[in-house]
RODO-2510 file (C-alpha; in nm, 4 decimals, decimal comma):
residues 423
     n   res          X          Y          Z
     1     m    11,2938    10,4857     3,5789
     2     s    10,9202    10,4996     3,7215
     3     l    10,7462    10,8444     3,6903
     4     d    10,6521    11,0185     4,0001
     5     r    10,3053    11,1547     3,9407
     6     s    10,3010    11,2915     4,2813
     7     k    10,5218    11,5879     4,1652
     8     a    10,4468    11,8579     3,9136
     9     p    10,6817    11,8671     3,6076
    10     e    10,9785    12,1163     3,6723
    11     f    10,9234    12,4290     3,5102
    12     r    11,2093    12,5339     3,2896
    13     i    11,2614    12,9126     3,1770
    14     p    11,3525    12,9031     2,7984
    15     e    11,6831    13,0832     2,6846
    16     d    11,5051    13,2411     2,4168
    17     f    11,2332    13,1748     2,1346
    18     e    11,1892    13,2459     1,7696
    19     l    10,9395    13,4607     1,6058
    20     t    10,9218    13,5116     1,2381
    21     p    10,7499    13,8568     1,1610
    22     p    10,4803    13,8556     0,8894
    23     f    10,5582    13,9072     0,5320
    24     e    10,4770    14,2751     0,4256
    25     s    10,3570    14,4009     0,1006
    26     k    10,1785    14,7006    -0,0439
    27     l     9,8513    14,6535    -0,2597
    28     g     9,7462    14,8396    -0,5661
    29     n     9,4751    15,0241    -0,3432
    30     g     9,7659    15,1502    -0,1119
    31     a     9,6664    14,9020     0,1590
    32     r     9,9375    14,7435     0,3779
    33     l     9,9031    14,3646     0,3698
    34     f    10,0780    14,1381     0,6293
    35     f    10,1089    13,7531     0,5508
    36     n    10,1772    13,4603     0,7959
    37     n    10,2150    13,1243     0,6282
    38     t    10,0615    12,8557     0,8052
    39     p    10,1791    12,5026     0,6944
    40     n     9,9606    12,2092     0,7031
    41     l     9,6806    12,4030     0,8270
    42     d     9,4203    12,4795     0,5637
    43     v     9,2121    12,7366     0,7434
    44     v     9,2254    13,0868     0,6312
    45     k     9,1897    13,4159     0,8475
    46     i     9,1647    13,7450     0,6933
    47     e     9,1126    14,0708     0,9039
    48     v     9,0430    14,4060     0,7156
    49     i     9,1074    14,6672     0,9589
    50     g     9,0963    15,0516     0,9298
    51     k     9,1124    15,3573     1,1388
    52     g     8,8264    15,3896     1,3765
    53     n     8,6089    15,6962     1,3660
    54     k     8,3635    15,6484     1,6377
    55     a     8,5058    15,9217     1,8568
    56     s     8,4639    16,1664     1,5605
    57     l     8,0692    16,1397     1,5835
    58     p     7,8275    16,3142     1,8072
    59     i     7,7815    16,1210     2,1249
    60     t     7,4111    16,0756     2,0396
    61     q     7,5350    15,8766     1,7188
    62     n     7,8004    15,6673     1,8783
    63     l     7,5976    15,3409     1,7996
    64     i     7,6175    15,4266     1,4207
    65     p     7,9700    15,2329     1,3646
    66     i     7,8557    14,9020     1,5222
    67     f     7,5239    14,9155     1,3505
    68     t     7,6843    14,9803     1,0327
    69     l     7,9387    14,6803     1,0705
    70     t     7,6776    14,4435     1,1993
    71     l     7,4421    14,5165     0,9325
    72     l     7,6758    14,4493     0,6606
    73     q     7,5589    14,0745     0,6714
    74     e     7,1997    14,1610     0,6426
    75     g     7,2067    14,2058     0,2705
    76     i     7,4032    14,2943    -0,0291
    77     k     7,2998    14,3444    -0,3893
    78     s     7,3222    13,9846    -0,4915
    79     k     7,2008    13,8368    -0,1806
    80     s     6,9505    13,8709     0,1032
    81     s     7,0285    13,8370     0,4594
    82     e     6,9076    13,4671     0,4686
    83     e     7,0899    13,3967     0,1605
    84     l     7,4128    13,5325     0,2987
    85     a     7,3661    13,3425     0,6136
    86     e     7,3060    13,0055     0,4466
    87     f     7,6061    13,0791     0,1939
    88     f     7,8660    13,1482     0,4677
    89     d     7,7121    12,8494     0,6800
    90     f     7,7408    12,6057     0,3817
    91     h     8,1088    12,6976     0,3152
    92     a     8,1995    12,6643     0,6884
    93     s     8,2808    13,0308     0,7103
    94     e     8,2281    13,3125     0,9533
    95     v     8,2315    13,6874     0,9221
    96     n     8,3038    13,9000     1,2397
    97     p     8,2970    14,2896     1,2672
    98     v     8,6067    14,4371     1,4344
    99     l     8,5124    14,7591     1,6320
   100     s     8,6886    14,9765     1,8951
   101     f     8,7520    15,3556     1,9187
   102     a     9,0946    15,3002     1,7601
   103     h     8,9897    15,0357     1,4653
   104     e     8,7004    14,9306     1,2650
   105     g     8,6789    14,6423     1,0106
   106     l     8,5642    14,2920     0,9375
   107     g     8,7269    13,9477     0,9887
   108     l     8,6805    13,6324     0,7799
   109     l     8,7391    13,2752     0,8986
   110     t     8,7107    13,0254     0,6214
   111     t     8,8744    12,7143     0,4751
   112     k     9,1218    12,7216     0,1876
   113     k     8,9164    12,4788    -0,0066
   114     h     8,6269    12,7262    -0,0141
   115     l     8,8284    13,0438    -0,0184
   116     d     8,7851    13,1008    -0,4079
   117     k     8,3946    13,1185    -0,3582
   118     v     8,3783    13,2921    -0,0300
   119     l     8,6416    13,5615    -0,0707
   120     p     8,4367    13,7588    -0,3620
   121     v     8,1192    13,7555    -0,1331
   122     f     8,3233    13,8680     0,1414
   123     l     8,4652    14,1580    -0,0587
   124     a     8,1111    14,2341    -0,1654
   125     l     8,0211    14,3362     0,1854
   126     f     8,2455    14,6431     0,1809
   127     t     8,0894    14,8044    -0,1165
   128     e     7,7466    14,6586    -0,1838
   129     a     7,5557    14,6554     0,1514
   130     t     7,1962    14,7488     0,1397
   131     f     7,0977    14,7967     0,5139
   132     p     6,7386    14,6685     0,4771
   133     s     6,4955    14,8628     0,6795
   134     e     6,3336    14,5361     0,8361
   135     s     6,6574    14,4197     0,9723
   136     l     6,7560    14,7710     1,0881
   137     e     6,4336    14,8097     1,3011
   138     k     6,4613    14,4551     1,4285
   139     r     6,8270    14,5303     1,5618
   140     k     6,7160    14,8555     1,6919
   141     s     6,4423    14,6949     1,9041
   142     q     6,6730    14,4279     2,0217
   143     k     6,9449    14,6975     2,1129
   144     r     6,6752    14,8979     2,3309
   145     l     6,5943    14,5796     2,5155
   146     g     6,9569    14,5013     2,5746
   147     l     7,0166    14,8604     2,7052
   148     k     6,7337    14,7890     2,9617
   149     l     6,8676    14,4727     3,0700
   150     e     7,2398    14,6110     3,0928
   151     k     7,1212    14,8812     3,3428
   152     e     6,9973    14,6224     3,5694
   153     k     7,3060    14,4373     3,5888
   154     t     7,5254    14,5829     3,8609
   155     a     7,8602    14,4562     3,6960
   156     i     7,7890    14,5908     3,3510
   157     r     7,6467    14,9273     3,4963
   158     a     7,9690    14,9744     3,7038
   159     g     8,1926    14,9299     3,4053
   160     q     7,9897    15,1912     3,2274
   161     l     8,0009    15,4475     3,5149
   162     f     8,3842    15,3644     3,5803
   163     r     8,4565    15,4968     3,2290
   164     k     8,2158    15,7820     3,2586
   165     s     8,3845    15,8849     3,5932
   166     l     8,7377    15,8518     3,4467
   167     f     8,6755    16,0385     3,1323
   168     g     8,3708    16,2563     3,1700
   169     s     8,0156    16,2215     3,0376
   170     d     8,0955    16,4595     2,7541
   171     h     8,3977    16,2590     2,6374
   172     p     8,3349    15,9876     2,3680
   173     y     8,5293    15,7453     2,5846
   174     g     8,3057    15,8062     2,8951
   175     a     7,9785    15,8860     2,7143
   176     e     7,6918    15,6409     2,8266
   177     v     7,4727    15,4840     2,5757
   178     v     7,1262    15,5415     2,6424
   179     e     6,7806    15,4524     2,4862
   180     n     6,7317    15,7549     2,2833
   181     h     7,0593    15,7085     2,1219
   182     v     6,8915    15,4267     1,9174
   183     d     6,6509    15,6741     1,7643
   184     e     6,9427    15,8371     1,6012
   185     i     7,0260    15,5428     1,3959
   186     t     6,8759    15,5863     1,0397
   187     f     6,9373    15,4255     0,7003
   188     e     7,0724    15,7826     0,5706
   189     r     7,3347    15,7898     0,8609
   190     l     7,4168    15,4385     0,8142
   191     e     7,4818    15,4748     0,4500
   192     f     7,6632    15,7779     0,4843
   193     y     7,9083    15,6149     0,7434
   194     y     7,9548    15,3293     0,5216
   195     r     8,0400    15,5295     0,2043
   196     e     8,2573    15,8033     0,3572
   197     m     8,3795    15,7101     0,7040
   198     l     8,4609    15,3233     0,7079
   199     w     8,7591    15,1717     0,5371
   200     q     9,0127    15,4490     0,6119
   201     n     9,3926    15,3711     0,5759
   202     i     9,3149    15,0013     0,5823
   203     e     9,5638    14,7224     0,6798
   204     i     9,5054    14,3602     0,5854
   205     f     9,6062    14,0662     0,7912
   206     v     9,6126    13,7171     0,6054
   207     s     9,6982    13,3938     0,7766
   208     g     9,6980    13,0890     0,5524
   209     n     9,8774    12,7876     0,3828
   210     f     9,9418    12,9874     0,0590
   211     s    10,1966    12,9294    -0,2156
   212     e    10,3636    13,2314    -0,3670
   213     l    10,1133    13,2220    -0,6558
   214     e     9,8200    13,1592    -0,4213
   215     l     9,9165    13,4644    -0,2071
   216     k     9,9466    13,6906    -0,5183
   217     k     9,6062    13,5710    -0,6449
   218     t     9,4379    13,6531    -0,3009
   219     s     9,6193    13,9798    -0,2649
   220     d     9,5065    14,0968    -0,6239
   221     l     9,1579    14,0403    -0,5015
   222     l     9,2015    14,2116    -0,1831
   223     s     9,3397    14,5087    -0,3631
   224     k     9,0216    14,5832    -0,4885
   225     l     8,8806    14,6795    -0,1606
   226     p     8,8086    15,0449    -0,0832
   227     n     9,0856    15,2407     0,0923
   228     r     9,0031    15,5859     0,1921
   229     k     9,2376    15,8435     0,3111
   230     e     9,2063    15,9253     0,6888
   231     s     8,9596    16,2113     0,7846
   232     e     9,1125    16,5101     0,9860
   233     e     9,1560    16,4585     1,3492
   234     i     8,8719    16,6180     1,5438
   235     l     8,9069    16,8024     1,8647
   236     i     8,7972    16,5739     2,1574
   237     p     8,6441    16,7400     2,4618
   238     e     8,8647    16,7741     2,7806
   239     i     8,9016    16,4822     3,0224
   240     v     8,6972    16,5592     3,3426
   241     t     8,7378    16,2897     3,6065
   242     n     8,4957    16,2268     3,8887
   243     l     8,6627    16,0288     4,1709
   244     q     8,3610    15,8891     4,3349
   245     w     8,0345    15,7599     4,2074
   246     l     7,7911    15,5537     4,4172
   247     e     7,4545    15,4283     4,2652
   248     s     7,2860    15,2684     4,5491
   249     r     7,0194    14,9852     4,4884
   250     e     6,8023    14,9076     4,7889
   251     n     6,7329    14,5505     4,6866
   252     a     7,0630    14,4467     4,5850
   253     v     7,2414    14,1920     4,7711
   254     q     7,5778    14,2596     4,5995
   255     s     7,7805    14,5632     4,5035
   256     s     8,0004    14,5865     4,1888
   257     i     8,3234    14,7828     4,2515
   258     r     8,5396    14,9467     3,9901
   259     m     8,8695    15,1320     4,1110
   260     g     9,1131    15,2716     3,9007
   261     s     9,3058    15,5394     3,7177
   262     f     9,4867    15,6297     3,4086
   263     s     9,7976    15,4379     3,2829
   264     i    10,0859    15,4076     3,0460
   265     p    10,1010    15,2858     2,6742
   266     k    10,2550    14,9525     2,5766
   267     a    10,5383    15,1483     2,4150
   268     h    10,6341    15,3161     2,7673
   269     p    10,9754    15,1617     2,9098
   270     d    10,7789    15,0896     3,2383
   271     f    10,4809    14,9085     3,0855
   272     i    10,6212    14,5582     3,0955
   273     g    10,7265    14,6226     3,4755
   274     l    10,3932    14,7651     3,5512
   275     s    10,2151    14,4474     3,3896
   276     v    10,4195    14,2351     3,6363
   277     l    10,3070    14,4591     3,9278
   278     n     9,9521    14,4432     3,8227
   279     t     9,9590    14,0589     3,8087
   280     i    10,0921    14,0482     4,1468
   281     l     9,8303    14,2638     4,2872
   282     g     9,5219    14,1151     4,0827
   283     g     9,6210    13,9865     3,7612
   284     y     9,5680    13,6192     3,8331
   285     f     9,4106    13,3540     4,0554
   286     g     9,7082    13,3449     4,3092
   287     s     9,7127    13,7394     4,3427
   288     r     9,7318    13,9380     4,6711
   289     l     9,3651    14,0741     4,6073
   290     i     9,2469    13,7252     4,5644
   291     k     9,4164    13,5928     4,8799
   292     n     9,3084    13,8752     5,0745
   293     i     8,9556    13,9713     4,9843
   294     r     8,8455    13,6132     4,8588
   295     e     9,0357    13,3706     5,0553
   296     d     9,0899    13,5344     5,3843
   297     k     8,7765    13,7583     5,3943
   298     g     8,5329    13,5800     5,1872
   299     h     8,3790    13,8978     5,0686
   300     t     8,3949    13,7971     4,6995
   301     y     8,4142    13,5095     4,4618
   302     g     8,6619    13,6930     4,2376
   303     i     8,8572    14,0197     4,2280
   304     y     9,0847    14,1176     3,9452
   305     s     9,3109    14,4165     3,8204
   306     s     9,3671    14,4704     3,4656
   307     l     9,5621    14,7167     3,2398
   308     a     9,3292    14,8362     2,9468
   309     e     9,3209    15,0771     2,6466
   310     i     9,0450    15,2787     2,4809
   311     g     9,1259    15,4732     2,1684
   312     n     9,4320    15,6614     2,2413
   313     s     9,4139    15,6488     2,6270
   314     e     9,5182    15,3668     2,8608
   315     y     9,3998    15,3027     3,2219
   316     w     9,4107    15,0729     3,5060
   317     v     9,0930    14,9081     3,6676
   318     i     9,0116    14,6801     3,9682
   319     s     8,6921    14,4965     3,9260
   320     a     8,5042    14,2930     4,1926
   321     d     8,1448    14,1917     4,2897
   322     v     8,1375    14,1915     4,6639
   323     q     7,8902    14,1284     4,9571
   324     k     7,7067    14,4637     4,9859
   325     a     7,7533    14,5131     5,3404
   326     f     8,1343    14,4936     5,3108
   327     y     8,1931    14,6986     4,9999
   328     q     8,3665    14,9788     5,2210
   329     n     8,5715    14,7443     5,3927
   330     v     8,6700    14,5785     5,0510
   331     i     8,7743    14,9426     4,9202
   332     s     8,9959    14,9917     5,2250
   333     e     9,1649    14,6527     5,1908
   334     i     9,2334    14,7384     4,8183
   335     y     9,4169    15,0447     4,9233
   336     h     9,5991    14,8372     5,1812
   337     e     9,7214    14,5885     4,9216
   338     i     9,8262    14,8781     4,6806
   339     n    10,0334    15,0586     4,9312
   340     k    10,1877    14,7586     5,0628
   341     l    10,3452    14,7106     4,7152
   342     a    10,5159    15,0222     4,7507
   343     d    10,6240    15,0003     5,1234
   344     q    10,7517    14,6417     5,1469
   345     p    10,9667    14,4261     4,8969
   346     i    10,8147    14,1494     4,7382
   347     l    10,9514    13,8106     4,9019
   348     d    11,1534    13,5648     4,6665
   349     d    10,8846    13,2802     4,6585
   350     e    10,6125    13,5195     4,5322
   351     l    10,8555    13,6424     4,2797
   352     e    10,9252    13,3300     4,1335
   353     v    10,5630    13,2153     4,1204
   354     v    10,4697    13,5111     3,9284
   355     r    10,7923    13,4996     3,7086
   356     n    10,6983    13,1569     3,5964
   357     y    10,3298    13,2073     3,5674
   358     m    10,4022    13,5039     3,3391
   359     i    10,6460    13,3329     3,1213
   360     g    10,4228    13,0459     3,0787
   361     q    10,1229    13,2665     2,9927
   362     m    10,3292    13,4521     2,7434
   363     l    10,4811    13,1657     2,5510
   364     s    10,1138    13,0007     2,5653
   365     q     9,9929    13,2856     2,3425
   366     f    10,2014    13,1671     2,0563
   367     s    10,0685    12,8151     2,0610
   368     s     9,8916    12,8114     1,7293
   369     p     9,9617    12,9644     1,3836
   370     f     9,6846    13,2131     1,4125
   371     d     9,8099    13,3479     1,7503
   372     l    10,1378    13,4802     1,5756
   373     m     9,9170    13,7201     1,3657
   374     d     9,7192    13,8161     1,6705
   375     r    10,0334    13,8826     1,8717
   376     f    10,1800    14,0669     1,5869
   377     r     9,8726    14,2875     1,5554
   378     a     9,8643    14,3726     1,9317
   379     v    10,2033    14,5306     1,9169
   380     h    10,1682    14,6576     1,5532
   381     h     9,8841    14,8893     1,6493
   382     s    10,0999    15,0211     1,9362
   383     g    10,3689    15,1110     1,7012
   384     l    10,5772    14,8068     1,8009
   385     d    10,7265    14,5002     1,6467
   386     f    10,7948    14,1464     1,7816
   387     s    11,1154    14,2758     1,9658
   388     y    10,8401    14,3738     2,2288
   389     y    10,8230    14,0048     2,3210
   390     f    11,1858    13,9553     2,3452
   391     k    11,2389    14,2459     2,5630
   392     k    10,9311    14,1157     2,7703
   393     l    11,0800    13,7851     2,8195
   394     e    11,4306    13,9170     2,9222
   395     y    11,2623    14,1364     3,1789
   396     l    11,0370    13,8391     3,3028
   397     k    11,3458    13,6446     3,3528
   398     s    11,5541    13,9014     3,5340
   399     f    11,3174    14,1556     3,7264
   400     k    11,3997    14,1968     4,1110
   401     a    11,2071    14,2900     4,4061
   402     e    11,3619    14,6431     4,4192
   403     d    11,2601    14,7126     4,0593
   404     l    10,8821    14,6438     4,1314
   405     q    10,8859    14,8287     4,4613
   406     s    11,0187    15,1385     4,2698
   407     l    10,7528    15,1002     4,0076
   408     a    10,4891    15,0767     4,3055
   409     q    10,6005    15,3884     4,4640
   410     t    10,6096    15,5699     4,1280
   411     y    10,2506    15,4504     3,9987
   412     y    10,0891    15,3178     4,2969
   413     k    10,1927    15,5081     4,6248
   414     n     9,9261    15,7139     4,7702
   415     k     9,7316    15,7460     4,4585
   416     k     9,3820    15,8484     4,4895
   417     l     9,1806    15,6284     4,2481
   418     v     8,8208    15,6619     4,0853
   419     e     8,5720    15,4610     4,2836
   420     v     8,2544    15,3509     4,1516
   421     v     8,0044    15,1354     4,3433
   422     v     7,6748    15,0043     4,2044
   423     g     7,4389    14,8046     4,4254
***
């Protein structure tokens, strides 16, 4: 039987899929370790992640955490910056900082072959960093230049102003990083943050092809990491939302638009349904916003909506770079598409396209052994487990037009959004 290549393969929705949760243990330093075995893959990934303390700092010092984590590779007691870089390169290894308002840490990607040599040096980054003054001044200079360049880019500027409008300029999630904040970064403050604030309530996520004996050996080394008690929660300023912000630029040919509002956490029973609704509105290349504003009107190359989180808050944002002359029309059309989801049921053809797209997208997120740990960490940090993905698959297989219309009436109907325009 010949294959008809003019027809796309039939998409079949899986009945179910299997997910094996990571093995969990507790180390001698009190840290929780999660291990995912990766047979036949001799690459090792280790992430050491603790509580984020960025929000506890004065706003003028909000660059301290990223500078602290970045400068860890600029020198330890036994190796200079150049020696560290050469060492990790020679052993085919990468070290990357992990930073958000909720979490701070370091990640290591290496080979099993080199792990015995690389891991002790990686662990030294947690206790022996030297923060050399020459490297600090170089990075401060680079940051000043970067801030100037970012301010000139309308898309980056719009993103900054959106969070500032949503949370308020005095709130850590909305505070704008400005050039004089770089002056607040000193060796003494980096050293204090490193010795007192980092590595609080750490959790360790390990993926690798380990035997039981090899895992114990690695775990014993990881148990030597510092693991501090969480500092007390601080009182974060009240959220003050500004619904409109226009920053006009006379010579700009395009305007960057950000529109959105607060949303719900992943643990909320409506979150999965809202993620489907967001996909229909602007979450993929066949979305309603794309069809209206890109394909029909030609006002933009791309427009997207997404559900996001920052610290312990969640928000929903629509992003687009549009022709400057038509930005007001685009805003009106965005409201039109939002309200239409609440007023009119979605037709079956569109439902099935989105259903298949989202099921395929979700399953593709488990295509490699490392993906399994990434997906686990994504729900674990929201207080959930792998049952979330089973619930999501079940919802994606069964949602109906009336389910989504009801959600749109609850979360979208006649809702005034934060509107930011730069350009």
